[in-house]
N, C-alpha and C positions, 0 to 999 in steps of 0.2 A: 504494500500500500504506500501511498504518498499523502503528504499534507502540503498544501500550497498556501503561501501567504502573498496576498496582493496588496502592494502599497500603491494606492491610487491618489496620493497627495499631489502628484504631477500629472495633470490630465493628459498632456501630450506624450508622456513617456512613463506609463505605469511600470512598476518593477515587480516581477514575480520571483519569489524564492521558493524552491522546491526541496522538501526533505524526503528523500527516497529511502526505500527499504526500512520502513519503520515498523514493520510487522504485517501479518496477513490481513488483519481486519481491525483497523483503528475504529473506535466506537464513540458515540455520544459526546460530541464536543460541547464545551461550555464557552459562552462569550460573556465577558464581564458587562455589567449594565452600561458602562460608559463606552463600550465597544473597543476598548484599548487592548484587552487581553483575550486570547483564544487558548483554551486548555483542552487537549485531546487525550482521551483514554487510549492507552496502547496495550 
């Protein structure tokens, strides 16, 4: 599996960061109320 982080702060050039080989089935991610943090269960 993979997790992708999309930084859309620059509209013209978004930045995608990929974390590969994190396990077969990442599950149930949580996003903090302010949208700043993404926590994935592995």
